[in-house]
GUKOL-918106 format. One line per field, with one value per residue (C-alpha): residue number from 1; x, y, z. Coordinates in steps of 0.02 Angstrom, whole numbers, plus 32768, in hexadecimal, padded with zeros to 4 digits. Example, Ala and Ser with C-alpha at 12.3 -4.5 7.8 and 13.67 -1.06 7.14 Angstrom:
% GUKOL-918106
seq <- 1  2
X <- 8267  82AC
Y <- 7F1F  7FCB
Z <- 8186  8165
% end
This chain:
% GUKOL-918106
seq <- 1  2  3  4  5  6  7  8  9  10  11  12  13  14  15  16  17  18  19  20  21  22  23  24  25  26  27  28  29  30  31  32  33  34  35  36  37  38  39  40  41  42  43  44  45  46  47  48  49  50  51  52  53  54  55  56  57  58  59  60  61  62  63  64  65  66  67  68  69  70  71  72  73  74  75  76  77  78  79  80  81  82  83  84  85  86  87  88  89  90  91  92  93  94  95  96  97  98  99  100  101  102  103  104  105  106  107  108  109  110  111  112  113  114  115  116  117  118  119  120  121  122  123  124  125  126  127  128  129  130  131  132  133  134  135  136  137  138  139  140  141  142  143  144  145  146  147  148  149  150  151  152  153  154  155  156  157  158  159  160  161  162  163  164  165  166  167  168  169  170  171  172  173  174  175  176  177  178  179  180  181  182  183  184  185  186  187  188  189  190  191  192  193  194  195  196  197  198  199  200  201  202  203  204  205  206  207  208  209  210  211  212  213  214  215  216  217  218  219  220  221  222  223  224  225  226  227  228  229  230  231  232  233  234  235  236  237  238  239  240  241  242  243  244  245  246  247  248  249  250  251  252  253  254  255  256  257  258  259  260  261  262  263  264  265  266  267  268  269  270  271  272  273  274  275  276  277  278  279  280  281  282  283  284  285  286  287  288  289  290  291  292  293  294  295  296  297  298  299  300  301  302  303  304  305  306  307  308  309  310  311  312  313  314  315  316  317  318  319  320  321  322  323  324  325  326  327  328  329  330  331  332  333  334  335  336  337  338  339  340  341  342  343  344  345  346  347  348  349  350  351  352  353  354  355  356  357  358  359  360  361  362  363  364  365  366  367  368  369  370  371  372  373  374  375  376  377  378  379  380  381  382  383  384  385  386  387  388  389  390  391  392  393  394  395  396  397  398  399  400  401  402  403  404  405  406  407  408  409  410  411  412  413  414  415  416  417  418  419  420  421  422  423  424  425  426  427  428  429  430  431  432  433  434  435  436  437  438  439  440  441  442  443  444  445  446  447  448  449  450  451  452  453  454  455  456  457  458  459  460  461  462  463  464  465  466  467  468  469  470  471  472  473  474  475  476  477  478  479  480  481  482  483  484  485  486  487  488  489  490  491  492  493  494  495  496  497  498  499  500  501  502  503  504  505  506  507  508  509  510  511  512  513  514  515  516  517  518  519  520  521  522  523  524  525  526  527  528  529  530  531  532  533  534  535  536  537  538  539  540  541  542  543  544  545  546  547  548  549  550  551  552  553  554  555  556  557  558  559  560  561  562  563  564  565  566  567  568  569  570  571  572  573  574  575  576  577  578  579  580  581  582  583  584  585  586  587  588  589  590  591  592  593  594  595  596  597  598  599  600  601  602  603  604  605  606  607  608  609  610  611  612  613  614  615  616  617  618  619  620  621  622  623  624  625  626  627  628  629  630  631  632  633  634  635  636  637  638  639  640  641  642  643  644  645  646  647  648  649  650  651  652  653  654  655  656  657  658  659  660  661  662  663  664  665  666  667  668  669  670  671  672  673  674  675  676  677  678  679  680  681  682  683  684  685  686  687  688  689  690  691  692  693  694  695  696  697  698  699  700  701  702  703  704  705  706  707  708  709  710  711  712  713  714  715  716  717  718  719  720  721  722  723
X <- 8000  8039  7FE6  7FEF  7FBF  7F29  7F31  7F51  7F1F  7F4E  7EBA  7EBF  7E65  7E05  7E8E  7EF3  7F8D  7F6B  7F4E  7EBE  7ED4  7E70  7E3A  7DAC  7D8B  7D0C  7CD9  7C1B  7BED  7BE4  7C9C  7C5D  7C80  7D01  7CCB  7D50  7D4F  7DCB  7DD5  7D22  7CF4  7CA5  7CDF  7CA1  7D1B  7D15  7D94  7DAD  7E08  7E0E  7D99  7D2A  7C7B  7C31  7C7E  7BF5  7C0F  7B8A  7C03  7C5B  7CF8  7D65  7D12  7D61  7CED  7C85  7C35  7BC6  7B2C  7B2B  7A8B  7AE4  7A58  7AAC  7B4B  7B6E  7BE4  7C36  7C89  7CE0  7C41  7BE6  7B6A  7B40  7B09  7AA2  7AB3  7A65  7ACB  7AA4  7AFC  7A69  7A6B  79D1  79E5  7A51  7A54  7ACB  7B3A  7B7D  7C25  7C98  7C75  7CF0  7CAF  7C2A  7BE9  7B5E  7B0A  7B26  7A7C  79F6  7A4F  7A4C  7AD4  7B3A  7B96  7C1D  7C44  7CD7  7C70  7BCD  7B75  7AD7  7A61  7A11  7987  791C  7879  78A4  7892  78FF  79B8  79E5  7A89  7AF5  7B76  7C31  7CB8  7D53  7D72  7D39  7DA6  7D5A  7CCA  7C93  7C03  7C01  7BDE  7B45  7B0B  7AEC  7B84  7BD7  7C96  7CD1  7D89  7DB9  7E53  7E5E  7EAC  7DFA  7D6E  7CBF  7C48  7BA0  7AFB  7A81  7A29  7AC6  7AE0  7B98  7BA9  7C7B  7D0C  7DB2  7E49  7EDC  7F98  7F84  7F08  7E97  7E7B  7E3B  7DD1  7D80  7D19  7D5B  7CD2  7CB1  7D61  7D77  7E1A  7E75  7EFD  7F4F  7FDC  805C  804B  7FF9  7F78  7F00  7E71  7DCD  7D46  7C99  7CA6  7D56  7DCA  7E65  7E66  7F06  7FB1  7FD7  802F  8096  805C  80FE  8078  801C  7F6A  7EFD  7E89  7E74  7E05  7DE2  7E01  7DC0  7E41  7EB2  7ED0  7EFA  7F35  7F65  7FB6  8048  80DF  8077  800C  800F  7FCA  7FC1  7F75  7ED2  7F41  7FA7  804D  808A  808E  80E0  80DE  80DA  8128  80DA  80DB  801F  7F92  7EF6  7E89  7EA4  7DF3  7DE5  7D65  7D42  7CE1  7D71  7E08  7E37  7E73  7E73  7EF8  7ED7  7F6E  7F8A  7FD9  7F46  7F72  7EFC  7F3E  7EDE  7F28  7EF7  7F0A  7F64  7F5A  7FE6  7FBF  802E  8010  806A  8023  8054  7FD3  7F2B  7F6B  7F66  7FAE  7F8F  7F94  7EFC  7EE8  7FB1  7FC6  7F77  7F9B  7F0C  7F30  7EA7  7E89  7E3F  7DED  7D90  7D85  7DD2  7E2C  7EAD  7ED7  7F8A  7F8E  8051  8018  8096  80A5  80A6  811A  8134  80F1  812E  80D4  812F  80F4  80E1  813C  80EA  8174  8136  81AA  818D  81FB  826B  826A  8226  81B8  81BA  8113  8104  8072  8030  7FC5  7FD8  7F1B  7EEC  7F0B  7F68  8008  808C  8128  81C8  8249  826C  82ED  832D  831E  8314  8348  82B3  82B0  824C  821B  8229  823D  8219  8258  824E  82D9  831B  82E2  8322  8322  8318  8352  8375  840D  8423  83DC  8418  83DF  83B2  83B5  8433  84EA  8546  84D3  84E3  84CC  84D0  84DD  849A  84AE  83EF  837F  8318  824C  820D  8242  81F8  8225  8218  8277  82D5  832B  82FD  834B  82EF  8327  82FC  82D7  830C  82BE  832D  82FA  8379  8323  8386  8346  83C6  83BF  83EC  8418  83FB  8442  84E2  84F8  84FF  84BB  84B8  8464  83DD  83A0  838D  82DD  82CF  8284  8285  8222  8180  815D  817D  8149  817F  8114  80CE  8154  81E1  81F7  81B5  81C9  8151  81A1  813F  819E  8179  813A  80B4  80EF  80E5  816F  8173  820E  8250  82C3  8319  8363  8323  82D7  8246  81A1  810D  80EA  8042  8022  7FD2  7FFD  801B  801B  802A  802E  802A  7FBA  7FEB  7F8F  7FA2  8047  7FFA  7F81  7FB6  7F58  7F77  7F2F  7F42  7ED7  7E30  7E35  7E65  7E9C  7EA8  7F1C  7F3A  7FE4  7FF2  7F3A  7F00  7EB7  7DF7  7DE4  7D6B  7D6A  7DC8  7DFA  7E9D  7F2C  7F38  7FA9  7F89  7F46  7EFD  7E98  7DF2  7E0D  7E81  7EB4  7EA5  7EDF  7E56  7E85  7EBD  7E56  7E6F  7DDE  7DC9  7D83  7D3E  7D6A  7D26  7DA9  7D29  7D7D  7E2F  7DD4  7D8B  7E36  7E96  7DFB  7DFC  7EB3  7E8C  7F03  7EA3  7F19  7F39  7E83  7E51  7ED3  7E7B  7DDD  7E0E  7E1D  7D57  7CE9  7C34  7BEC  7BC3  7C76  7CAD  7C27  7C7A  7D21  7CEF  7C82  7D28  7D9D  7D3C  7D21  7DEA  7DEE  7E4D  7DF6  7E4C  7E20  7D71  7D65  7D91  7D1E  7C8E  7CBF  7CAA  7BF5  7BD3  7B85  7B83  7B39  7BDB  7C43  7C0B  7C25  7CCE  7CEE  7CAF  7CF2  7DA7  7D96  7D6A  7E08  7E7E  7E4C  7E7A  7DD3  7DE4  7DF5  7D75  7CEB  7D08  7D07  7C6C  7C21  7C44  7BFE  7B66  7B5B  7B6B  7AE9  7B65  7B1B  7B65  7C12  7BF9  7BBD  7C58  7CC2  7C79  7C8C  7D45  7D57  7CF9  7C75  7BCD  7B5D  7B7B  7B47  7AAF  7A7E  7A8A  7A17  79A5  798F  7975  78E9  794D  7934  797A  7A29  7A1A  7A19  7AA6  7B04  7AD2  7B0E  7BA8  7BB6  7B81  7C04  7C8A  7C6C  7C6A  7D1A  7D50  7D6B  7CDF  7CA8  7C22  7BA6  7B2E  7A8D  79EF  7971  78CE  7889  78E5  78AF  77F2  77E0  7845  77EA  774D  77A4  77F2  7788  778B  77F6  787E  788C  786D  790D  7982  79BE  7A5A  7A85  7AF6  7A9A  7B14  7AEF  7A1D  79EA  7A22  79EC  794A  7928  7963  78DD  7863  788C  787E  77E2
Y <- 800C  80B0  8166  81DC  82A2  82C7  8375  83EB  8480  8511  855B  861D  8687  8717  8782  871C  870D  86A1  85FB  859C  84F2  8462  8417  8396  8344  82B9  8283  8265  819F  81B0  8207  82A4  831C  8346  83AE  8402  8475  84FD  8582  85C3  858F  84E1  84B8  844B  8402  8399  8312  82E3  837E  83EE  8480  84C0  84BA  851F  858B  857E  85FA  85DA  85BF  864D  85E9  8569  84C7  8432  839F  8375  82CB  828E  822D  8178  819D  8220  82AE  8317  832B  8392  8409  8438  84DF  852F  858C  8511  84E9  8450  8472  8404  841E  83C7  835D  840B  847C  84C6  84DB  849C  8489  84C9  84A1  84B1  8462  84DE  84BF  849F  8427  8396  830B  82D6  8221  81E7  814D  80E2  807D  80FC  81A5  81EA  8267  825C  830B  830C  83B6  83C3  836C  8328  82D4  82DA  8284  82CA  8286  82D9  829A  82D6  8379  8393  8360  82EC  8310  8293  82CA  8279  826B  82AE  831C  82DD  82D1  825B  81E3  8166  80E8  8022  7FD5  7F99  8034  7FF5  804D  80E5  80EB  8198  81CC  822D  82A3  823F  819B  8144  810F  80F6  8082  80B4  8066  80CE  8108  815D  80F0  80BC  7FFE  7FED  8055  8047  808B  80C2  8103  8192  8212  81C6  8230  81C2  8122  80C8  8020  7F9B  7F22  7EE3  7F32  7FC0  802A  808D  80FD  816E  81E3  8160  8139  8096  8042  7FD1  7F55  7F26  7ECE  7F12  7ECC  7F35  7EA7  7EB1  7E3F  7E5E  7E8F  7F52  7F9C  8039  80C3  812C  81B6  8227  81FB  828A  8222  815F  8117  8083  806B  7FB4  7F4D  7FD7  8055  8115  816C  8212  8298  82F3  82BF  8283  8200  8147  80AD  800A  7F68  7F23  7ED9  7F84  7F54  7FEB  8005  80A9  814A  81F8  8278  8323  83A1  838B  832D  8355  82D9  8257  8218  8195  818D  80D5  80F3  8144  80F5  819C  81E5  8299  82E5  8381  83E4  8471  84CF  84E8  8466  83F9  8349  82DB  823B  81B2  8107  8085  7FE0  7F63  7EA9  7E35  7D7E  7CE9  7C71  7BB5  7B5D  7B67  7B92  7C50  7C98  7D59  7DC8  7E0A  7E85  7EB3  7E25  7D83  7D1A  7CB2  7C2C  7C07  7B70  7BBD  7B20  7AD6  7B8E  7B4B  7BD2  7BC3  7C5A  7C7B  7D07  7D3B  7DC5  7E28  7E9D  7E2D  7E6A  7DE2  7D3C  7CAF  7BED  7B6F  7AB4  7A89  7B1C  7BCB  7C61  7D0C  7D8E  7DF9  7EA5  7E2F  7D8F  7D0D  7C8E  7BDE  7B6D  7ABE  7A6B  79F2  7993  7994  799F  7A09  7AC7  7AAC  7AF9  7AE5  7B59  7B0D  7B7C  7C40  7CA9  7D46  7DBA  7E6A  7EAF  7EF0  7E96  7EAE  7E08  7D64  7CBF  7C10  7B6E  7AB7  7AC5  7B78  7C2E  7CC1  7D84  7DED  7EA4  7F08  7EAC  7E3C  7D81  7D25  7C86  7C99  7C18  7BB0  7B94  7BBD  7C60  7C6B  7D0E  7D3E  7DF1  7E23  7EBA  7F0A  7F05  7E70  7E7F  7DCC  7D2D  7C7A  7BDB  7B3C  7AAA  7A98  79EB  79A9  7A43  7AB1  7B68  7C11  7C7E  7D35  7DBB  7E54  7F14  7F02  7E70  7DD8  7D35  7CEA  7C32  7C1B  7B7A  7B8A  7ADA  7AF6  7BAD  7BAC  7C3F  7C67  7CDC  7C64  7CF1  7DA5  7E01  7EA6  7EFD  7F01  7E70  7E7A  7DC0  7D0B  7C63  7BAD  7B32  7A84  7A24  7AA3  7AC5  7B73  7C13  7CA7  7D4D  7DFD  7E94  7F4F  7F6F  7EF5  7E80  7DC5  7D63  7C90  7C3E  7B93  7B66  7AE4  7B62  7C10  7C21  7CA2  7C43  7CCE  7D6B  7DC1  7E76  7EDF  7E58  7E8B  7DE4  7D1D  7C75  7BB7  7B47  7ACB  7A39  7A48  7A83  7ADE  7B4D  7BFB  7C8C  7D42  7DDE  7E92  7F25  7EEA  7E40  7D85  7D29  7C61  7C16  7B68  7B44  7BC5  7BE1  7C8B  7CA7  7CB5  7D5A  7D92  7E2B  7E2B  7EA2  7E84  7E0A  7D48  7CFD  7C48  7BD3  7B1C  7AAF  7B1C  7B95  7C35  7C85  7D43  7DD0  7E49  7EEE  7E9D  7DFB  7D5E  7D1D  7C67  7C78  7BE4  7BFD  7B98  7B43  7AFC  7B6F  7B24  7A79  7AAD  7AEC  7A55  79EA  7A54  7A31  796F  798B  790D  78E7  7994  79BC  7934  7972  7A16  79DA  797A  7A18  7A3E  7A3F  7A3A  7984  79CE  79E9  7941  78FF  7976  792E  787E  788B  78E2  786D  77DB  7820  7825  777B  77AA  7728  7746  77F9  77D4  7754  77AF  7848  77DF  7793  7842  7848  7795  7772  76BC  76B7  7713  76A9  760E  7654  767E  75CC  7581  7606  7603  753C  7551  75C6  755A  74BE  7522  755E  75FC  769E  76FF  767D  7686  774E  7746  76E5  775B  77E3  778E  777A  7821  7861  7892  7835  7891  7890  77C3  77B9  7807  779E  7703  772E  7754  7698  7664  7632  766C  75FF  762F  76F0  769E  763E  76DE  7743  76C0  7693  7744  7750  77D8  77AE  7836  7818  7765  77AC  77FC  778B  770C  778F  779D  76DB  76D0  774D  76F7  764D  76B0  76F6  764C  767D  7625  7564  7504  74F6  759D  7556  758C  755C  7597  74F6  7498  750F  7500  74C6  754C  75C3  758E  75B3  765D  76B1  76DE  7785  771D  7696  770C  776E  76C7  76A6  764A  75DD  7566  74C0  7472  751F  7520  7481  747F  753B  7512  7483  74ED  7569  74EC  7493  753A  7564
Z <- 800E  7FDF  7FD3  7F49  7F69  7F0B  7F36  7FD2  8018  8096  80DE  8121  818D  8149  8144  80CF  8132  81CE  81BC  8206  825C  8217  82A6  826A  81C3  816E  80C5  809E  8099  7FCB  7FCD  7F63  7FFB  807F  8110  814F  8207  81EC  826B  8284  81CF  819D  80E7  806F  7FD4  7F4D  7F6E  7EC2  7E96  7F33  7F01  7F88  7F6A  800C  8086  812A  81A7  822B  82C6  8339  837C  833B  82E0  833F  8307  826F  8245  81AA  81C8  8162  811B  80A6  80CC  815B  81B7  825C  8286  8344  8384  8412  8417  8463  83C9  8368  82CA  824D  819D  80F3  807B  8018  808E  80E1  8197  81D7  8295  832E  83DE  8462  850F  858A  8558  84B6  844C  843A  83CD  8366  8330  82D0  82F2  825F  8278  82C9  827D  833B  8352  83EC  8424  84A8  84F6  857F  860B  85BF  8523  84CF  8452  83CD  8342  82D7  8323  83DF  8408  84AB  84B0  8547  8598  85F9  866D  866B  86ED  8686  85F2  854E  84BC  844C  8418  83AE  8391  8373  82BD  8303  835C  83FC  846A  8472  849B  84F4  8509  8593  85C0  8679  85F6  85FB  8587  85B4  8564  854D  8513  84AF  8548  857F  8615  8638  8618  8619  864B  860B  8655  8603  863D  85D2  8592  8507  8465  83F4  83E9  8359  8354  82C8  82B9  836E  83AF  83FE  83D8  8458  8441  84CB  84DC  8515  845F  8476  8409  846B  8432  84B4  84A3  84D4  8579  859D  858C  8529  8488  841C  8446  8473  83EA  83DD  836E  837C  8383  840C  83AC  8396  830D  82E2  8251  81F6  8139  8117  816D  8190  8224  81FD  829D  829C  8328  8365  82E1  8253  8217  820B  81C0  820D  81F7  824B  82CD  82E6  8276  823D  8186  8170  81C1  8170  81D9  81F9  8285  82D3  8277  82C1  8259  81E0  8187  80FA  8076  8038  7FAA  7F59  7FB3  7FE1  808C  80C2  8154  81BC  8200  8288  8209  8198  8117  80CD  807F  800F  7FD7  7F5D  7FB0  7F35  7F6B  7F2C  7F10  7F67  7F2B  7EDD  7E62  7E3C  7DE1  7E39  7EE0  7F00  7F97  7FBA  8057  808F  811E  8109  818D  8151  80B0  806B  8002  7F80  7F0F  7E82  7E3A  7EDE  7F21  7FC6  802C  80C5  812B  8181  81FD  8203  8280  8218  8184  80EC  8073  7FED  7FD0  7F6B  7F43  7EE0  7EEA  7FAE  7FEB  801E  805B  809C  80BE  815A  8191  81F7  81B1  8122  8163  80FE  810E  80C6  8094  810F  8097  7FE4  7FA4  8045  8067  810C  812F  81B4  81D4  819A  81D1  81ED  81A6  81EB  8157  816A  80C2  8050  7FA6  7F09  7EE1  7F51  7EF7  7F2B  7ED5  7F0D  7F8B  7F91  7FAD  7F53  7F5C  7ECF  7ED8  7E3A  7DE6  7E74  7E9A  7F2F  7F95  8059  80E0  80A7  80FF  8051  7FFD  7F3F  7EE7  7E2E  7DEF  7D3E  7CCA  7CEA  7D68  7D61  7D1E  7D20  7D7A  7D4E  7D9B  7D21  7CF2  7C60  7C30  7CE4  7D39  7DA3  7D6C  7D6E  7CDA  7CEE  7C73  7C82  7C4C  7BC6  7B71  7BA2  7BDD  7C5B  7C9F  7D50  7DA1  7E5F  7E9D  7E32  7E2C  7D73  7D0A  7C4D  7BCC  7B80  7AFB  7ABD  7AAF  7A5C  7AED  7BA1  7BF4  7C37  7C51  7C11  7C16  7BD3  7B7F  7BE4  7B83  7B96  7AD1  7ABC  7B15  7B1C  7B37  7B63  7B48  7B71  7ACD  7AEE  7A5F  7A97  7A44  7A38  7A27  7A14  7ABA  7A46  79D2  7A07  7961  7962  7934  7933  798E  79CB  79EC  7A73  7B00  7BBE  7C05  7BBA  7C0C  7BBD  7BD9  7C63  7C2A  7B6F  7B1A  7A81  7ACA  7AFC  7B55  7B43  7B80  7B5A  7B32  7B84  7B35  7B4F  7AAF  7AB8  7A39  7A01  799A  7906  78E6  790B  79AF  79F6  7A58  7AD7  7B47  7BE6  7C72  7CBF  7CAA  7C90  7D05  7CF7  7C75  7CAE  7C3F  7C11  7C8F  7C92  7D40  7D23  7D9D  7DAA  7E03  7E9A  7EA0  7E37  7DD7  7D77  7CC8  7C71  7BB6  7B18  7AB8  7A33  79C2  79D5  79BF  791B  78D4  78F2  7898  780C  7808  781E  78B0  7915  79B4  79C2  79BB  7A40  7AAE  7AAD  7AC5  7B69  7BBB  7BA8  7B29  7B03  7AD5  7A24  7A0F  7A50  79C2  7932  796A  7968  78B8  785F  7896  7872  77B4  77AE  7803  7897  7903  79A2  79AD  796F  79F3  7A7F  7A44  7A43  7AE0  7B1F  7B06  7B0D  7A61  7A5D  79B3  795E  79D9  798B  78E5  78FD  7930  7893  7813  786C  7851  77A7  7787  77E2  7777  76D8  768D  7628  768F  761C  7622  76EB  76CC  7679  76F4  7788  770D  76FB  77A8  77D3  774C  76C8  7646  75AD  75F7  760D  756A  752B  75A9  7554  74A7  74C1  74F6  7464  74DE  7476  74B5  757F  7535  74D3  7562  75D9  7573  755A  7619  7633  75A5  7555  74A0  7446  74A2  746E  73C0  73D8  7411  7389  7308  7368  7367  72AA  727F  72EF  7282  71E1  720E  7247  72F4  7343  734B  731C  7280  7266  7206  71E4  726E  7260  724B  72CE  735F  7345  73EE  7449  73D6  7434  74EA  74C1  7440  7395  73AF  73F3  7374  72E8  731D  7322  7269  7289  7315  733C  7348  73D4  743A  7409  743D  74F0  74FB  74B8  7527  75C3  7595  7581  7621  7685  763D
% end
């Protein structure tokens, strides 16, 4: 995580010389307004660009506190003039009520939308449906207040070093004592967070029991707020971002910070300073993660590691209780880098999600990348690569910064492939310490991947060009443009997945790619699933592979088509593959394809045809039978004619009562005989087929002028028997 300044403003008094201390700020629930209390003014800013939307001047003393109601319809301001003013979201004042002392803090109930207003020694509850404001005395100076998320309890911080827990009726149900003044409290889920001027952050439940380890904030806190799983603290000395367990992520030094307020809607935070400076920051969350096949490990809440099985959906959580900086996962090993050490976990059960600590390696050094192999851990920083946690460390230095690291096996050796800024790809073998330049790419390496057979490598450079090389001889096989990430299918050597320009492309062999819209980057490709990183979350996308099967079938590459189909296609795709393979007498592929659909009829046919083929029967005749069985009658007839089996073509059309086709078939046979190509005796047959004429009709017999007698008689008898 990091913060990027969006804008900064210096708030002046009316004389334009003196600065107004910014005591309090808050965002509207939708993030469209930033309410600022500076001097005696209430100011409304547009948090997107820092434009001043409205200046509200109704108080006669410094504005110490502002609060926005969760319904988004109103906000309140409290001042040293002892008044509380209710404003609409359109910045119109609608109500004012008073305490007997200066107003210290305000908090809207997140459920009932009642307003709790606290003066120095009393507090009150206000709501629109109650005319009178009931006040409650408190022993001690009030400094801060906060409602729990369920709206049941109000925590009031006191300068005497205590926190008073009150119910909705104002009765004290619990009191927590601290060793120093409490100036900031808040709730995170069911936990009460208390900061005091001993620079300590404590965690309590609603019964007043401490539930987590105390943490040092390094600041005398004046403000505390929650942003998702993060804690924002501001005070004397600057402001800090902490994890949900109070572990410091980073601190920004400033002289005096009165308030830090987040907007979850815009991922924005504002910082109010004593010197009149108002900062607005954009919060940028970095993704810390690692992927090995279908196991995805990522950071959550800054201190936890989640292992997500992308196929089954199962998840396991590892609580590290410290800021997770880097994650690496490879086979059964998981490595997590913390600020002062690297913790190595090993999978306790090969099929489950249970990980146990294997070793802890003291390693306070920061690195740009943590790499895990089967038996080694490596840190990568700029041009340096070094092993850690071993008696004899190894290190390597490359000419330019390392941009990408891939762990793979080549020739039965586990190696690292390093993609460098100068376009070189290095091969490093951690076990022996060997290193060499494998190849040179035209541009700086963005990412790379190796095919399942280790025969090809795909390289994406900074110009968004993906080049596929042969690992055997370094030959460039083909290239694709507008690519930001690439991944080979881990189950099928020919399938390549590319993403870039809002498009996901699936490429089979040298065929054109099939595309579909995609937002994100592909990081893995397994079977028919693509693992895609979208923003900060990993998505599993099921991609259709029918186009790839069809491309291979068109080229009669049935084994390749079957390999792709095994990754996941529809029953219709299996039927088409089986039929196409059978038409080319590729019996094994056809059999396996029809087995997928449990098509018993075709399986029996394949057995019969294969037996005839192996016994030496003419191939064209068998192909003709396949065409006929598949309903391709014209193709079947051509196959029969090519094998000089005109009798089978004639029998086919007579069986189907397709007499015109039968006539055409006879004409083909007659021509073949006249040319000396066919066999048999062609004679006039009108008188000899009188019996057949009675069965099949005048139209059929009148069209038969020439027939081979040896053919006609069996056909006629067959038709008569059928009738």
